[in-house]
C-alpha positions in Angstrom: 0.0 0.0 0.0 2.8 2.4 0.8 4.6 1.5 -2.4 1.4 2.3 -4.4 1.2 5.7 -2.7 4.9 6.4 -3.6 4.3 5.5 -7.2 1.3 7.8 -7.4 3.3 10.6 -5.9 6.2 10.0 -8.3 3.7 9.9 -11.2 2.1 13.2 -10.0 5.5 14.8 -9.6 6.7 13.5 -13.0 3.5 14.8 -14.7 4.0 18.3 -13.1 7.6 18.4 -14.3 6.5 17.4 -17.8 3.9 20.1 -17.9 6.4 22.7 -16.6 8.9 21.7 -19.3 6.2 21.8 -22.0 5.1 25.3 -20.8 8.6 26.5 -20.8 9.2 25.2 -24.3 6.1 26.8 -25.6 7.0 30.1 -24.1 10.4 30.0 -25.9 8.7 29.5 -29.3 7.7 32.6 -31.4 4.2 33.5 -30.6 3.5 35.3 -33.9 2.2 38.3 -32.0 3.8 41.8 -31.5 5.9 41.3 -34.6 7.2 44.2 -36.7 8.5 44.1 -40.2 10.6 46.9 -41.6 13.6 47.8 -43.8 16.7 49.9 -43.6 18.9 51.0 -46.4 22.5 52.4 -46.6 24.1 53.6 -49.8 27.3 55.3 -51.0 28.3 57.0 -54.2 31.5 55.8 -55.7 33.4 56.8 -58.8 33.3 54.4 -61.7 36.7 52.8 -62.3 36.0 50.4 -65.2 35.1 51.0 -68.8 33.5 48.4 -71.1 33.1 48.7 -74.8 32.0 46.6 -77.7 32.9 47.1 -81.4 31.8 45.2 -84.4 32.5 44.4 -88.1 29.5 44.0 -90.4 29.8 42.6 -93.9 28.0 41.1 -96.8 29.0 38.4 -99.3 27.4 36.2 -101.9 28.5 33.0 -100.1 28.9 32.2 -96.4 32.6 31.2 -96.8 33.6 34.5 -98.2 31.6 36.3 -95.4 33.3 34.2 -92.7 36.7 35.0 -94.1 36.0 38.7 -94.1 34.7 38.7 -90.5 37.4 36.5 -89.2 40.2 38.5 -90.8 38.8 41.8 -89.4 38.5 40.3 -85.8 42.0 38.7 -86.0 43.5 42.0 -87.0 41.7 43.7 -84.2 43.0 41.2 -81.7 46.6 41.9 -83.0 46.1 45.6 -82.4 44.7 45.0 -79.0 47.8 43.1 -77.9 49.6 46.5 -77.9 47.5 47.4 -74.9 48.1 44.7 -72.2 46.1 46.6 -69.6 43.0 46.1 -71.6 41.2 42.8 -71.4 39.9 41.8 -74.9 37.6 39.0 -75.9 35.7 38.0 -79.0 32.0 38.6 -78.6 28.9 37.6 -80.4 29.0 36.5 -84.1 25.8 36.3 -86.2 25.3 35.2 -89.8 22.0 35.2 -91.7 20.9 34.8 -95.3 19.4 37.5 -97.6 16.5 36.5 -99.8 15.0 37.9 -102.9 11.3 38.4 -103.5 11.0 34.7 -104.4 12.5 33.6 -101.1 15.7 32.5 -102.8 19.0 33.1 -101.0 21.0 35.8 -102.8 23.7 36.4 -100.3 24.7 36.5 -96.7 25.1 39.1 -94.0 27.1 38.7 -90.9 28.5 40.6 -87.8 31.3 39.8 -85.4 32.0 41.7 -82.2 35.0 42.3 -80.0 34.6 43.2 -76.3 36.9 45.4 -74.2 37.2 45.8 -70.4 39.7 47.8 -68.4 40.4 50.1 -65.5 43.0 51.9 -67.7 40.9 54.6 -69.3 43.7 56.2 -71.4 44.8 52.9 -72.9 41.2 51.8 -73.6 40.4 55.2 -75.3 43.4 54.9 -77.6 42.7 51.3 -78.4 39.1 52.1 -79.3 40.4 54.9 -81.6 42.7 52.4 -83.3 40.0 49.9 -83.8 37.5 52.3 -85.1 39.5 52.6 -88.3 38.1 49.3 -89.3 35.3 48.5 -86.7 32.2 50.3 -85.6 31.4 51.2 -82.0 28.5 49.2 -80.6 28.3 50.4 -77.0 30.4 52.1 -74.4 29.6 52.1 -70.7 31.2 52.6 -67.3 30.8 50.9 -64.0 32.6 49.8 -60.8 35.1 47.0 -61.0 34.3 43.8 -59.1 37.2 44.2 -56.7 36.1 47.8 -55.7 32.4 46.9 -55.6 32.9 43.8 -53.4 34.9 45.8 -50.9 32.3 48.5 -50.6 29.4 46.0 -50.4 31.1 44.3 -47.5 31.4 47.6 -45.6 27.7 48.5 -46.5 26.5 45.1 -45.3 27.9 45.9 -41.9 26.5 49.4 -41.9 23.0 48.0 -43.0 23.1 45.4 -40.2 23.9 48.1 -37.6 21.2 50.4 -39.0 18.7 47.5 -38.7 19.6 46.9 -35.1 19.4 50.6 -34.3 15.9 50.8 -35.9 14.9 47.7 -33.9 15.9 49.4 -30.7 14.0 52.6 -31.6 10.8 50.6 -32.4 11.2 48.7 -29.2 11.2 51.9 -27.2 8.3 53.3 -29.3 6.2 50.3 -28.5 7.1 50.3 -24.8 8.6 46.8 -25.0 11.3 45.4 -22.7 13.3 44.1 -25.6 13.1 42.3 -28.9 14.3 39.1 -30.7 15.1 38.9 -34.4 12.8 36.6 -36.4 14.5 37.0 -39.8 16.8 39.4 -41.7 17.7 39.6 -45.4 20.5 41.6 -46.8 20.2 42.7 -50.5 22.7 44.6 -52.6 21.9 47.0 -55.5 23.7 49.3 -57.9 22.7 52.3 -59.9 24.9 53.2 -62.9 24.1 56.6 -64.4 24.7 57.1 -68.1 28.3 58.4 -68.5 29.5 61.2 -70.7 32.3 61.1 -73.2 33.5 63.4 -75.9 36.0 63.3 -78.8 39.4 64.9 -78.4 40.2 67.7 -80.7 42.8 66.9 -83.3 45.9 69.1 -83.3 45.6 72.0 -85.7 47.6 71.8 -88.9 48.2 68.1 -88.6 46.8 65.9 -91.3 45.9 62.6 -89.8 43.4 60.1 -91.1 43.3 58.1 -87.8 40.3 58.3 -85.5 40.9 60.7 -82.6 40.7 59.1 -79.1 38.1 60.2 -76.6 38.1 61.9 -73.2 36.1 59.7 -70.8 34.0 61.1 -68.0 33.2 57.9 -66.2 30.7 59.5 -63.7 29.7 57.9 -60.4 27.6 54.9 -59.4 25.5 54.4 -56.2 26.0 51.1 -54.4 23.3 50.2 -51.8 22.5 47.5 -49.3 19.1 47.0 -47.8 18.3 45.0 -44.6 14.7 43.9 -44.4 13.4 41.6 -41.7 11.0 41.0 -38.8 11.5 41.4 -35.0 9.3 40.2 -32.2 8.8 42.5 -29.2 9.1 41.3 -25.7 6.3 42.9 -23.7 
């Protein structure tokens, strides 16, 4: 009889401990109430240090072999010229070939285009190379941006700044809602960039000098804005 009573007491005590543990566990879980979702953003303007350009050769021929020879010769010559400028990264770009038809849908010739792409942080060398290439190629596009090395370094800094800004805003909101504290439910960090259209102009040729070469250009690379946003949710502790 005494043993039975002890077992019952032990069972009652064990049940109470189990309930206490379950209640404590439930209290530690997010309740879904008193949650605030917001976003902070930090950004910094930085000077563009990289130029990218694309030039192309377009040609027509009565047969595809002759067309391919013309395009390949032009690009090969352009690559030879580009080797004079080791600070400029040069690569072959897109190449397209398509037939031309007469009114009876009969192929009467071929048209093709081959591109060459440039990338560098050396503006002076790139400008001169573009001028050299424009004697035989046509400019397709020219744009400026921030190099990966410079951009990555700034983004790392801004991620830290965005995280601190998020924490500061969380503290401000905690006080505004008369809460004792807060816990972070989730936070996402996102990067972004804004590259304004750059300005560039042709250099004036020296007076009295007869030169058939294409003049190089003065580049005004402009600035870009790098930003990092931190958006997330906190739960207030009342």
